[in-house]
C-alpha positions as CSV (number, residue, x, y, z in Angstrom):
1,M,62.1,138.2,-238.1
2,N,62.2,141.9,-237.4
3,K,60.7,143.5,-234.4
4,M,57.4,144.4,-236.2
5,S,56.9,140.9,-237.6
6,K,57.4,139.4,-234.1
7,S,54.9,141.8,-232.6
8,I,52.3,140.9,-235.3
9,A,52.9,137.2,-234.8
10,I,52.5,137.4,-231.0
11,S,49.4,139.6,-231.4
12,S,47.8,137.1,-233.8
13,A,48.6,134.1,-231.6
14,L,47.0,135.9,-228.6
15,A,43.9,136.9,-230.6
16,A,43.5,133.3,-231.8
17,G,43.8,131.9,-228.3
18,V,41.2,134.4,-226.9
19,L,38.9,133.5,-229.8
20,M,39.2,129.8,-229.2
21,A,38.6,130.2,-225.4
22,T,35.4,132.3,-225.9
23,S,34.0,129.9,-228.6
24,N,34.5,126.9,-226.3
25,S,32.8,128.6,-223.4
26,A,29.9,129.6,-225.6
27,L,29.4,125.9,-226.6
28,A,29.6,124.8,-223.0
29,A,26.9,127.3,-222.0
30,K,24.2,125.4,-224.0
31,P,21.0,125.3,-221.9
32,A,19.4,122.0,-220.8
33,M,16.4,121.2,-223.0
34,E,13.1,119.4,-222.5
35,K,10.4,118.0,-224.7
36,C,7.2,120.2,-224.7
37,Y,4.0,118.5,-226.0
38,G,0.8,120.1,-227.2
39,I,2.0,123.5,-228.4
40,V,3.6,122.7,-231.8
41,K,2.6,124.6,-234.9
42,A,1.8,122.5,-238.0
43,G,5.0,121.4,-239.7
44,K,7.3,122.5,-236.9
45,N,7.5,119.3,-234.6
46,D,11.0,118.0,-233.7
47,C,10.3,114.3,-234.1
48,A,7.7,111.6,-234.9
49,I,4.0,111.8,-233.9
50,K,2.7,108.5,-232.8
51,S,-1.0,109.4,-233.2
52,Q,-0.5,110.4,-236.8
53,G,1.8,107.5,-237.6
54,T,4.6,109.8,-238.8
55,S,8.3,109.1,-238.3
56,C,10.0,112.4,-239.0
57,A,10.4,116.0,-237.9
58,G,8.2,118.6,-239.5
59,S,5.3,116.2,-240.2
60,A,2.6,117.7,-237.9
61,K,-0.5,118.3,-240.1
62,Q,-2.2,120.7,-237.7
63,D,-1.4,122.9,-234.7
64,N,-1.4,121.7,-231.1
65,I,-1.5,118.0,-231.6
66,H,-1.5,116.4,-228.2
67,D,1.6,114.1,-228.8
68,A,3.6,116.3,-231.1
69,W,6.6,118.0,-229.3
70,I,9.4,120.4,-229.7
71,Y,12.6,121.0,-227.7
72,L,12.5,124.1,-225.4
73,P,14.9,125.4,-222.8
74,Q,14.3,123.5,-219.5
75,G,11.7,125.3,-217.4
76,S,9.9,127.0,-220.3
77,C,7.3,124.4,-221.3
78,E,4.9,124.7,-218.4
79,K,5.0,128.5,-218.7
80,I,3.2,128.3,-222.0
81,A,-0.5,127.8,-222.2
82,G,-1.2,124.2,-223.4
83,G,2.4,123.1,-222.8
84,N,3.0,119.7,-221.1
85,L,6.1,117.8,-220.3
86,K,4.3,114.5,-221.2
87,P,1.9,113.7,-224.0
88,Q,-1.7,114.1,-222.9
89,E,-4.6,111.9,-223.8
90,K,-6.4,113.1,-226.9
91,K,-9.5,115.1,-226.0
92,A,-12.8,113.7,-227.2
93,E,-14.3,115.9,-229.8
94,A,-17.7,117.5,-229.0
95,K,-20.6,116.1,-231.1
């Protein structure tokens, strides 16, 4: 190997090491998540909805179903109007 090839090989190895180190720390920095009920848009829920008898994500038929949830970064849910950390009782409809 000549001097130029060695220099390129060393530079490439260092760049690969730096890239691997930064990508691992980005994965480690994933925020804690929490389930947030009552704010889900139709078709955007993250899991089953007991009151509708569904068993899969994306099955909400309307907005703001009381027991439909999505994952949000921890601490965000209760900052959103209508957001709850636990499913709420379904409100009785006005007659």
